[in-house]
Structure formats: structure tokens, C-alpha cells
GULO-411053 format. One record per residue (C-alpha): x, y, z. Coordinates in Angstrom, 1 decimal. Layout:
<<X,Y,Z>>
...
! end
This chain:
<<-15.5,-27.4,18.1>>
<<-12.0,-28.2,16.9>>
<<-10.0,-25.1,16.0>>
<<-8.3,-25.3,12.5>>
<<-4.8,-24.3,12.7>>
<<-3.0,-23.0,9.8>>
<<0.8,-23.4,9.9>>
<<3.5,-22.0,7.7>>
<<4.3,-25.4,6.4>>
<<0.7,-25.5,4.9>>
<<1.6,-22.4,2.7>>
<<4.3,-24.5,0.9>>
<<6.7,-21.5,1.1>>
<<9.0,-21.6,-1.8>>
<<10.0,-17.8,-1.7>>
<<13.3,-16.2,-0.7>>
<<14.4,-12.5,-0.6>>
<<17.3,-10.6,0.9>>
<<16.6,-10.6,4.6>>
<<16.9,-6.8,5.2>>
<<13.4,-6.3,6.7>>
<<12.9,-4.7,10.0>>
<<11.6,-7.6,12.0>>
<<9.5,-10.6,11.6>>
<<6.2,-9.3,10.3>>
<<3.7,-8.6,12.7>>
<<0.1,-7.7,12.3>>
<<-0.7,-4.3,13.9>>
<<-4.3,-4.2,13.1>>
<<-7.3,-5.8,11.6>>
<<-10.5,-4.2,10.0>>
<<-13.3,-6.5,9.3>>
<<-15.0,-4.6,6.5>>
<<-14.6,-1.8,4.2>>
<<-16.5,-0.6,1.1>>
<<-13.8,1.8,0.0>>
<<-10.3,0.1,0.0>>
<<-10.7,-2.6,-2.8>>
<<-12.5,-1.3,-5.9>>
<<-15.9,-2.8,-6.5>>
<<-15.3,-5.3,-3.4>>
<<-16.5,-5.7,0.1>>
<<-13.2,-6.4,2.0>>
<<-11.5,-6.7,5.2>>
<<-8.1,-5.1,5.8>>
<<-4.9,-6.4,7.4>>
<<-2.5,-3.9,8.8>>
<<1.3,-4.6,8.8>>
<<3.4,-2.9,11.4>>
<<6.5,-1.2,10.2>>
<<7.7,1.0,7.4>>
<<10.8,2.2,5.9>>
<<9.4,5.4,4.7>>
<<8.5,8.4,7.1>>
<<5.8,10.4,5.5>>
<<5.1,13.3,7.5>>
<<1.6,13.1,6.8>>
<<1.1,9.4,7.6>>
<<-2.4,8.6,9.0>>
<<-1.1,5.3,10.5>>
<<1.7,6.7,12.7>>
<<1.4,4.0,15.0>>
<<2.5,1.3,12.4>>
<<5.5,3.1,11.3>>
<<8.4,2.4,13.6>>
<<7.4,-1.5,14.0>>
<<6.5,-0.9,17.6>>
<<4.3,-4.1,18.1>>
<<1.1,-3.9,20.0>>
<<-0.9,-7.0,20.4>>
<<-4.5,-7.0,19.2>>
<<-7.2,-9.7,19.0>>
<<-6.3,-10.3,15.5>>
<<-2.4,-10.4,15.9>>
<<-2.6,-14.0,15.6>>
<<-3.0,-14.7,11.8>>
<<-4.7,-18.0,12.4>>
<<-7.6,-15.9,13.9>>
<<-7.6,-14.0,10.6>>
<<-7.6,-17.0,8.5>>
<<-10.7,-18.5,10.6>>
<<-12.4,-15.3,10.2>>
<<-12.0,-15.4,6.2>>
<<-13.2,-19.0,6.2>>
<<-16.5,-18.1,8.1>>
<<-17.0,-14.9,6.1>>
<<-16.8,-16.3,2.3>>
<<-20.4,-15.4,1.9>>
<<-19.9,-11.9,3.1>>
<<-16.6,-10.6,1.7>>
<<-15.2,-10.2,-1.7>>
<<-11.4,-9.7,-1.3>>
<<-8.5,-8.9,1.5>>
<<-6.5,-5.8,1.4>>
<<-2.9,-6.0,3.0>>
<<-1.7,-2.4,3.8>>
<<0.8,-0.9,6.6>>
<<3.2,0.2,7.3>>
<<4.8,-1.4,4.3>>
<<3.9,-5.0,3.5>>
<<6.9,-5.8,1.2>>
<<9.5,-5.3,3.9>>
<<9.0,-8.8,5.0>>
<<9.4,-12.3,3.5>>
<<6.4,-13.8,5.4>>
<<4.0,-11.6,2.9>>
<<4.6,-14.2,0.5>>
<<3.1,-16.9,2.8>>
<<0.3,-14.6,4.0>>
<<-0.8,-13.9,0.5>>
<<-0.7,-17.6,-0.5>>
<<-2.6,-18.6,2.3>>
<<-5.4,-16.0,1.7>>
<<-5.6,-17.1,-1.8>>
<<-5.7,-20.6,-0.9>>
<<-8.7,-19.9,1.1>>
<<-10.5,-18.3,-1.7>>
<<-10.0,-14.5,-1.7>>
<<-8.3,-12.2,-4.3>>
<<-5.8,-10.0,-2.6>>
<<-5.0,-6.6,-2.8>>
<<-1.8,-4.9,-1.6>>
<<-0.7,-1.3,-0.9>>
<<2.8,-0.6,-1.2>>
<<5.4,2.3,-1.5>>
<<7.2,0.5,-4.3>>
<<10.7,0.6,-2.4>>
<<11.1,-3.1,-2.7>>
<<10.9,-4.1,-6.6>>
<<12.3,-7.6,-6.1>>
<<9.2,-8.5,-3.6>>
<<6.8,-6.8,-6.2>>
<<8.3,-8.8,-8.8>>
<<7.8,-12.0,-6.8>>
<<4.2,-11.0,-5.8>>
<<3.4,-10.7,-9.4>>
<<5.2,-13.7,-10.9>>
<<3.9,-16.1,-8.4>>
<<0.2,-14.6,-8.9>>
<<0.0,-14.0,-5.2>>
<<-1.9,-10.5,-5.5>>
<<-4.8,-9.4,-7.9>>
<<-4.6,-5.6,-7.3>>
<<-1.7,-3.4,-6.7>>
<<-2.0,0.2,-5.3>>
<<1.4,1.9,-5.3>>
<<1.8,5.4,-3.8>>
<<3.8,7.9,-5.5>>
<<4.4,10.6,-2.9>>
<<6.2,13.3,-5.0>>
<<8.6,13.3,-7.9>>
<<11.0,10.5,-7.7>>
<<14.0,12.6,-7.4>>
<<12.4,14.6,-4.3>>
<<12.0,11.7,-1.8>>
<<15.0,12.4,0.1>>
<<14.9,13.5,2.9>>
<<11.4,14.1,3.6>>
<<10.3,10.5,2.7>>
<<13.3,8.6,3.2>>
<<16.9,9.1,3.7>>
<<19.0,7.9,0.7>>
<<16.0,6.8,-1.2>>
<<17.0,5.0,-4.5>>
<<14.6,6.3,-7.3>>
<<15.6,3.4,-9.4>>
<<13.8,0.8,-7.0>>
<<10.7,3.1,-7.4>>
<<11.1,3.3,-11.1>>
<<11.4,-0.5,-11.2>>
<<8.1,-1.0,-9.3>>
<<6.1,1.3,-11.4>>
<<7.3,-0.5,-14.5>>
<<6.8,-3.9,-13.1>>
<<3.2,-2.8,-12.0>>
<<2.4,-1.4,-15.6>>
<<3.8,-4.3,-17.5>>
<<1.9,-6.8,-15.3>>
<<-1.5,-8.2,-16.1>>
<<-2.7,-7.3,-12.9>>
<<-5.2,-4.6,-11.8>>
<<-3.5,-1.6,-10.4>>
<<-3.5,1.9,-9.5>>
<<-1.1,4.5,-8.6>>
<<-2.0,7.1,-5.9>>
<<-0.7,10.6,-4.6>>
<<-1.5,12.3,-1.6>>
<<-1.8,16.1,-2.2>>
<<0.1,17.7,0.4>>
<<2.3,21.0,0.1>>
<<5.3,21.1,-0.6>>
<<5.6,17.5,-1.6>>
<<3.1,18.2,-4.4>>
<<2.2,21.0,-6.7>>
<<0.6,21.2,-10.1>>
<<3.9,20.8,-11.8>>
<<4.7,17.9,-9.5>>
<<1.3,16.3,-10.6>>
<<2.2,16.8,-14.2>>
<<5.7,15.4,-13.9>>
<<4.4,12.2,-12.2>>
<<1.6,12.0,-14.9>>
<<4.0,12.0,-17.7>>
<<6.3,9.6,-15.9>>
<<3.3,7.2,-15.6>>
<<1.9,7.8,-19.0>>
<<-0.9,5.3,-20.1>>
<<-1.5,4.0,-16.6>>
<<-4.7,2.3,-15.8>>
<<-5.7,4.6,-12.9>>
<<-4.2,7.4,-11.2>>
<<-5.8,8.6,-8.0>>
<<-5.4,12.0,-6.2>>
<<-6.1,11.7,-2.7>>
<<-7.0,14.7,-0.2>>
<<-5.1,15.2,2.9>>
<<-6.5,14.0,6.4>>
<<-4.8,15.8,9.2>>
<<-6.9,14.1,12.0>>
<<-3.7,12.0,13.0>>
<<-0.3,12.4,11.4>>
<<3.2,11.1,12.1>>
<<4.8,14.7,12.3>>
<<2.5,17.3,13.7>>
<<5.4,19.6,13.8>>
<<5.7,19.7,10.0>>
<<2.4,20.9,9.6>>
<<2.5,23.6,12.1>>
<<5.6,24.9,10.3>>
<<4.3,24.6,6.7>>
<<1.0,25.6,4.8>>
<<-0.1,21.9,3.5>>
<<-3.7,22.1,2.5>>
<<-5.1,22.1,-1.0>>
<<-8.6,23.0,-1.8>>
<<-11.3,21.2,-3.5>>
<<-10.8,23.5,-6.4>>
<<-7.0,22.8,-6.2>>
<<-7.5,19.1,-6.6>>
<<-9.8,19.7,-9.6>>
<<-7.1,21.7,-11.2>>
<<-4.8,18.7,-10.5>>
<<-7.0,16.4,-12.1>>
<<-7.4,18.2,-15.4>>
<<-3.4,18.3,-15.5>>
<<-3.2,14.5,-15.0>>
<<-5.8,13.5,-17.2>>
<<-4.4,13.6,-20.6>>
<<-1.5,11.4,-19.7>>
<<-3.4,8.5,-17.9>>
<<-6.2,6.3,-18.9>>
<<-8.3,7.3,-16.0>>
<<-7.7,10.0,-13.2>>
<<-9.9,10.2,-10.1>>
<<-10.1,12.2,-7.0>>
<<-10.8,10.2,-3.8>>
! end
């Protein structure tokens, strides 16, 4: 059987962004199916290696520093072949990380996936509004999920040194003003999140299509010491209280 090879030239790349990404984009993991990561769709998930944030509760710590470990699907051509074969079984593709918007190659990746025939959902921290803007304008994504970690003024130093809140605000506005499906998400971890912080975030994203509150999973984290030194967990009842705080400000709010 002749193997179909996808080349970057086939993607007709016509996108340029400032080259301040960490390394050339590497695929650090691939999940063949998921029922929960793309609303109302059976999807596969591409994990991009490397992130510019260092959230202490990150549950994919092996992807944060861009340390590249080859996997059977590190070759994107194998993923494209997989997608061609699974058209009758999959409804969409999720690209997550790490942080996918760090790399200019994200445009080509999305373009090729859509050319094969799949809608694309991307998970982002919102730190690269210029990339978010191009993804929207070039119709390279169908669903955007942006994480809002805490109030925008509180990102430094726990999330990122010298984080620019204006970049986060720009991404939020771009997403809300687009015609794409989207959601904002907050992982509820002390001391980054409180009832007051959830209310402040909810007011800032007033009218948002969907705001999701996520519980904290301590199975695997980036900074275990942070959790030994701090009380971090919220109870299910606490999350319900946060839900009640957020509901008046957004069109839909869920606990996930």
C-alpha cells in the first residue's frame, strides 16, 4: 500500500507571526478518542509540547518545558493518516498542550486537519491574541476554549512572570466578538480562585456563551510543593456556590 505523505507545502501556508515561540512545534502526545473534550462530538486530541505559563496545578507537566519525547504519533503525517481512516468514527479534533498558540506551525496544522474534513477545537491560555485573531479570521478553528486562571491582574508571579493582562483581555474580546463556538474555563484552586475572584471574572466576561468551572485533579501536577504548602481544594458545595455567583453574569455556567 502506498503511504500518503502530507507536506507543509500542501497546507499552502500564508500565515506569518512574530517568531517568539520556544522551539519548532513538537507533538508530545496523541489520544485517539475522547467523549468529553469537544462538546457534543467524539474527538481525538493532539497534545502540543511547550508552554509559556507555569500553573502549579497543571496536569500535563511533562509538556510544559518543551522537553520533547518522541511518541508513535510525533510524526504529524501519521496523525493525518489516522484522521483519514477514522472519518466515519470521529467528529472533530482537539489541539491542546502545552500552549498551541506559541508556534506558527499551528496554522498549518489546523489548515490540514480542516482540509481532511474535521472541525477543530483549540485550547489556549489567551496569551497570544495575534495568533487567536488569525485562527479566527482565517477560519482555522471552529471552537475555542480559553482558560482564565484567576483575575487578570493576579497572573504574576504564580502563573507567569511579567504576564501582560492586556493580551489576555484582547483574546477574551476577540473570542467573544467572533462567531465561533467558545467557552471560558477556570480551574478552582486556592489561593488563585475564590468566590470574589469568580464574581470578578464573571463580570468581566459578562454575556459569555459558556463559562465552565473545573474541579482540581491532584493526581499529577507541575509543582507538588505548592500543594504541600497550601490548602487548595474546594468541596463540591463550594463549587456550587461559585456556580451561583457566576450564573447571573453569563449565558450558561457549568461545573465540569
